[in-house]
N, C-alpha and C positions, 0 to 999 in steps of 0.2 A: 856687739856681735855675739855669736853663740857662747852660751855660758860654759866656762871651762875650756874654751877653744879660742885662741887668738890667731887671726889670719896674719901671717907674717909677710910684710911687703917684700918684693923681689930683692930690693937693694939690701935689706937687712937679713935676708935669709942666709943661714949658714948650714950647708949640707951636713956638717959634722955634729950639729947640735943634738939630733936624736942620739940617744945612748947607743953605744956599740952593742951592748947586750940585746937591746930591742931589735936592732937591725939583724944581728946574728940569728936571733930566734925566728924572725920573720923569714930570713933567707932559708933557714932550715925547713920551714913549712912550705916553701914555694913549690918544690916538686910534687907535693901532695895536692896542693891547691890547683896546680896546673892540670892535674889529672881529671878534674871535675869540669863539667860543661858550664858551670855558673862562674861568672867573673867576680873577682874579689879585690877590693881596695881596703887596706888597713891604714888608719891614720892615728898618730899619737895625739896626746892632749893639746899640742901646739898646732895641730893641723897638718903636720908633715907626713908625707906618704912613707910608710914603713914597708909596704908590700903592694905590688900590683901584679895580678896573675896575667897570664898570656891571654885568656879569654876577655878579661876586662880591658886590656890594652887594645885588643882588636875591636871591641865595641866602641871604644873611645877614639878610634881612628889614629892611634899612635903606632909607629912602626915597630918599636921594641918595648917590651915591658920594663927593661932596665932603665929606660929614660925617665921613668916615673920615680925611681928610688930617690927619696929625699925631697921630692917636689913639694911645693907649698899647696895649701888648700885653694889659693887663688887660681893656680893652674888647673886644679881639679874643676873649679867652677867654670873656667873658660871652656874646658872640654865638654862639660855638661851643657853649656850654652850653645856650643856648636852642634851638639847632638840633638838638642831639643828644638832648635829653630823657633817657630812661632809659639811653641808651648813653653818657651823659657820663662816668661813672667810667672806662669802658674807653677812651674817646677821650683823657681827661686823662692817663691812664697812658701811652698811646701818644705823645702830644705831649711829655710829660716825658722819656720815654726817648729820643726823637729829639734833643731839645735838649741833654740831658745828655751824650750821646755825640757831638753835633755831626754826626750822620749823617742822611742823607736817608731818607725812608720814605713809605709811602702807607697810607691807611686808608679803608675803605668804611663809610659812616655811614648807617644806616637812619633816614630822616626822614619822619615821617608816611607817605604813600604813595609816597615817592620814595626813591631811593638816591643819596647824594652821595659822590663819590669825592674825598677830601682828600689832597693831596700836600704834603709838607714837604721843602724842598730848601735845604741849606746853601750859601751863597755866601761862600766864604772871604774874610775881610777886609772884607766889605760888609754882611752880614746874612743875611736869609732870604727865600725866595720861597715863598708858599703858594698852591697852585692848588685851585680848587673846580670840580667838574663834576657836573651831573645826568646820571647814567648809567642812569637807570631804563629808558628806551626801549632802550638798547643791551643791557642785561642781559635785558630781556624778549625781545628778538630772539634773544639767545644761547640762552635757555632754550627758546624756540620751535623754534629750529634743532636743538637737542639732542634735543627730543622728536620732531621730524620725522625725524631721523636714525635713530630707533628704531622707525619705523613703515613698513609696506609701503605704497607710494604707491597701488597699485591697490585693495587691499581695506580699507586703514585698520587692519589688524591689526598687532600687534607683529611686528617682523622678527626675524631670528636673533639680533641683538645684544641686544634687549630680552628675548627669550626666555631667553637665557643669564643675564641679570641676575635675572629672575624665578625661574629654576630655582636659581640660587645662593642667593637669599633663602629659597626653600623648604627647601633643604638646611641653611641656617643655622638655621631654625626646628626642623628635625629634630634637629640636634645640641644645641639648647637645650632643647626641650620633648619631643622624642621623637615628634612628629607626623610620620607618614609621608606620602608622596605618590607619584604615578604619572606616568610620561612615556609619552605615546601619540604615535606617528608615523603620520600618515594620508597615504596615497598614493592619488590618484584613478585608478581603472581606466577605460580606454577614453576618456581625455581627449584624447590626441593625435589620434585619428581625427576628433574633433569639431573640433579646432583646424585640422587639415589640410583638412577638408571644407568647413567653413563660414567659415573665416578667423579671424584673431586678435581682431577686435572681438566676435564671438560667444563666442569662448573666454574673453575677459576678462570679459564679462558673466556667463558661467557661473561663473567663479571668484569673482566678487563675491557671487553668490547662495549659493554653497557657503560662503563666509565668513559670511554672515548666518545660514545654517542652523547652522553650528558655534557661533556666538555664542549662538544661542537655546537650545542644549542644555546650556550650561555655567552654573555658578554664578558670582557676582561674584568669588569668591575664586580661581577657576580662570583660567588663561591659555591662549589659543589664538593661535598665530603662524603666519604664512606664511613658510616657510624655503626654498622653491624654487618652480619653475614651477607644479607641481601637487601640491606636498607641504606639509603642515601639521603642526604639532606642538602638543601640549597638555600643560600641567602641571596635573594634577588634585591639588588640595590636600586635606589631611586624609584620607588614605586609610590605614585601619588594616588592611584585608584586600583580597584580590584581587577580592572580589565587587563592590565599588564600581567598580573599573576595568573589570571584565567587563561590568557593566550599561551603563556609559557607551559602551564600544566597540560593543556591540550596538545601542544607540540611534543612534550615528553611522552605522554600516553601513546601518541601515534608512533613516535620514533622507537620507543622500547618494544612496542608490539610488532614491529617488522621482523621478518624471519632472520635467523642466523644460520650460517653454515660453518661448523667447526669440525675439522678432521673428518669430513665427509658426512657428518650428521646434520640433518635439517632440524633446527630447534625453534620452538615458538614459546615465548613467554609474554607477560604483560606487566603493567604497572598500575598500582593504586596510589593516589596522592592525597595528602591532607595539607591544607593551606591555612596559615595564620598571618594576619596583616598587622603592621605597625602604623598607627597606634591603636587601631580599633580593637585588636585582640590582645593588647598588652604592650608594655614597653620594658619588660623584664625578660631576659633571655630564658630563664627557666620556665616562666609562664607561657612564653611563645612556643617553645618546644613541646610543652604539655598540650597546649591547645591544638597545635598542628597534629599531634599524635591522636587526639580525640577525633579530629576531622578525618585522619587516615583510617581510623577504626570504622568510621561511618561509611567511608568509601568502600571498604571491604564488605561491610554488611549489605551495601547496595549493589553487590554483584561483581565487584572488582573491575579492573580495566577502566577506571573513571577517576575523577577528582572531586573533592568536596571542600568547601570553605568552613572554617570553624563557626559554630553558632552557640550562643550561651546555653541553649537547651541541651547541647551535647554533654556539657559538664554535669548537668543535673541527671541526665540519663546514666552517665558513667557512675555517679555516686550511688544511684539506685541499684545499678548492677553490682557494685562492690558490696552494698548492704545485702543484696540477695545472695551473693556468694558467701558472705560471712554467715548468714542464717542457714544456708544449705550445709555448710561445713559442720554446723552444730546440730542439724536435724537428725543425723544418724544417732548421735549420742543421746538425744532427747526422745528418740523413738517416734518421730513425727511422720515417718514414711509408713504407708500401708500398701497392701496388695489387694487389688480387685481382680476378678477373673471373668473373662468373656468366653462363654461356651462355644464349642464347635459341634455342629450337628452332622451326623452321618446321614446323607440324603436317603439312601436305600432303606435303612432300618428305622430311621426316625429317632434313633437314640443319640444321646450326647457322647461323643467319643473322646473329648478332652476339653481343656480350657487354656486360654492364653493369659499369662500373668501380666498385669498392667499396673505400674506403680502410681501411687497417689501420695501427694504431700499435703498434710493438714497442718498449716502453720497456726500457732496460737493467736497471732494478730492479723496475718494476711488472709486467713481462711484457707480454702482449697486453692493451691497453686497449680496452674495448668502445667502438664508435662512439656508442652510446647515452649513454656517460659524457662523451665529449669534444666531440662535434659540437654539442650544445645550448650548451655553454659557449663554444665557438669562435664560434657565431653571436651570442651575447650580448655578447662583448667585441670583436667585429669582426675576429677572427683568421680567420674563415671565408673572407674574400676572398683573402688570400695563399695559404691552404691550397688553396682552390678553383682558383686559378691554377696551382698546382703539379700538381694532379690533371689539369687539362686538358692541360698540356704533356706530362706523363708518359704519359697515356693515348694521346695521338697518337703518341708515340715507340714505345710497345709495340705499337700496332695495326699498325705497319709490318711486324711479324714474322708477322702472321696472314694467311690467304688473302685475296685481293683482294675477294672477295664479302662479307666480314664487316665489319660496322660496329662501332663502339665507342660506348657511351652513357655520358655523364657527368651527374651530378646537379648542378644549379645552384641555389643557394639564393636566397631573396629579397634577401639582403644583397648578393650578387654582382650582381643586376640593378640595384640602386641605384648600384653603382659604374659610373663612366663608362668603365672600362677593359675591360669584359667583351668587347665585340666586337673591340677591338684585341688583347686577349690571345689570342682564338681565331684571329684572322688570323695573329698571330705564331707560335702553336703549329703551325698547319697549314703555314706557310712553312718553319719550321725543321725540322720532321719529314718534310716531303714527303708527308704524308697528304692524299689527295683530300678535298675538303670533303664530298662525298656519303657518305663513310664515317664521318663524325663525327655523333653524335646528341646533342642537348641535351635532358635531361629536366627538366621543371619541374613543380611542384605548383600547385594553385589558390592557394596562399598568395602566389605571385609575382604573380598577376593581381589580387589583392585590393588592391594598393597601386599608386598612380600608373598607372592602367590605360592611359592614352594613351601615356605614355612607354614602358611595358613592351611594348605592341604595336609601337611603332616599332622597338624593339630586336629583337623577334622577326622582324619583316619584314626587317630588315637581315641577320639570320642566314640567312633563307631565300634572300635575294638572293645570299649567298655560296655557296649550295648545301648548307648545313648542314641536317640534318633536325631536327625539333622534336617531342618527345613530351610528352603529358600524363600525368604519373605519379599513382598513387593515385587514379585516376578513380572518382567515385561517392561519395567521402567528404565532399565539400564540399556547398554548398547552391545553387550556381549554375553547375554544370558545363556544362549545355546552352547557356547564354548565351555561355560562353567558346568552345565549338565553333563558334558562329555568328560570333564576332568574329575567329577566327584558324583557318586550315585546318591543323590538326595532322596530321603524318605518321603518328603512332602514338598509340593510346590504351592505357594499361596499367591493367588492371582490378585494383583493390586486393585484396591477399591475403586480407582479411577476408571477402570474398564467396566466395572459393574455399574457405576454411576452413569456412564455414557450409553448404557444399553438402550434406553428409551429415546435418546436424542441423536446418537451417531450410529449409523448402520454398520460401521467397521468394528464396533465394540463386540457384537456377537461373533463376528468372524475371528477376532483375536482370542476370545474366550474359548471358542470351539477348537481353535488350533492348539491352544495350551492344554485343554482337556484331552484332546487326542494324543498329544505328545506324552502327557502323563500316563495315559492308558498303555501306550506303546512301551514305555519304560517301566511299567508296573509301579508307578508312583502315585500316591494320593494327591488329588488337586483340590484346593480349598478356595472358594470364591469369598473374598472379604467384602465387607460393607454392604451386605444384603439388607435392605431396609423396607422393601415393599413386596407384596404378594406377586406383583407383575415381574419384578426382578427375579423372584424365586422360581416362577414358572419358566422363565427364559433360561435360567441357570440349569434347571432340570433337563430342558431340551438339549442343552449344549453338552451335557455329560459330565459335569463336575461331580466328584464323589462326596465332598463335604462343603458346608457353608458356614459362614460366620457373619454376624452383624446384628443390628438392633431388632430385626424381625424375629430372631431367635431369642436374644436377650441383650440388654445392656450389660456392661461390666458390673459385677456385684461382689460384695464381700464374701469371703470363703464360707461363712456359715449359711449362706443362702444357696450354695451349689447343690446340696442334697435335695432341696425343694424343687429346683429346676430339673434334676435328674428324674424325679418321680413323676413329673408331668410332661416330660419331653415328648414332642410329636412334631411332624413336619407341618408347618403352617400351610394353610390352603392358598 
């Protein structure tokens, strides 16, 4: 039996054997012990009960704690056996092991609908202390907290943590049974404008409805989780071929794209989806999520509102994109960017009135990198702001070498207008270069005015107060150009090159150019026809009344040191 503890048979037990001093000490402690929620049994070295608290007596189903005073360890074991039920063999082994080694330990005992935590603690030279505590409520709270930690509080869907567990389970089933699965990443299209326009409460309500729609289209064996602000992930179980994932993705695109009515507002969003399959696209959770994300990125590039499956080439393209991003981040420091200038010709006088600054990137290994390749990426990653600041400063410095009547135009992106530094950058560039403000022209597209309209107009008016000229670029390609002309008095309207290109093939091209030129004349605004490449186009532009022209017929973009040569021989091409 337990070392240092002899179980006394009932016939041999003498209640008076425990010392009177030990009993008195235990009795003195009893009021304090009863005040705690934890039950306590104190045994002497012979196994006799010195003290049993009221809580311990209740847990052991004894009517009165006093009935335990002087009881043998055998009686304690019988009470434990009645308490443990089917778990008794395991409990007995645990108790035996603890007493044989004279070591403390703890054991959780399932008892009916409760959980009892039993602790055994050796007290050297005195005996043992046994604690009993009903931990059912605490364990239930722990389980509830663990479950809540795996759920998104807004939608009630699993979060990223639970998604990963479910995906790991699906992969384990695949390795065991060969059953495949699919991972779908769903990103909401046009959600940010809804959030910005109507506020976060409407945006949150919209996310909750989207979550309900996603639940409705899945089977009980599938999992849908919210893993970001407007991004969801789905683990589709038992997928043996791409057809099942294809069908689910199409259903989701259709379902999410249907209109929503929230607090009287009619809202329309969409969904882009990337899909990765097990085992074709990986059998590791991290790799599958990465590949689904690459496919999602491709779906966005292809116009959104669609789905794409992962293809190995996507990873190669992404690696190339990351390399381009790294090179671009170093290009400013390495002074690899240059500015070329395309002249604008004043039709009536035949003189060059100004130039548009166009950025060029000469990479030591890639050679000349097209702006079509790096400008969209720069806007996406936020690098367009420091690049745009460099363009403004360099254009102002270069313009000081041109005749005083010529202006220089710089394109400013929507991201630059979001930056609080735009006006300060222009003030600094003008001051450091000495260029008069009237010779600097800022070109914006309608995309700038589509966001934060009031703030954008304030910035434009600040520029006008400085004396800087403001042009509307690519006019006619948006859907609300006329309202913008009413909200801000632009100095120049640049007619998009697509209308000039269509002059010889589409009869409505002339009508559109004539209307814009007439509008500019009425408003007292300069109108520039972009993309003029042939004498025939030039002749038609002259007839329609545009004041200025720009294009390869006048000159291709050239380095700054060639501008003076162009100025000296400027004339209106025949």
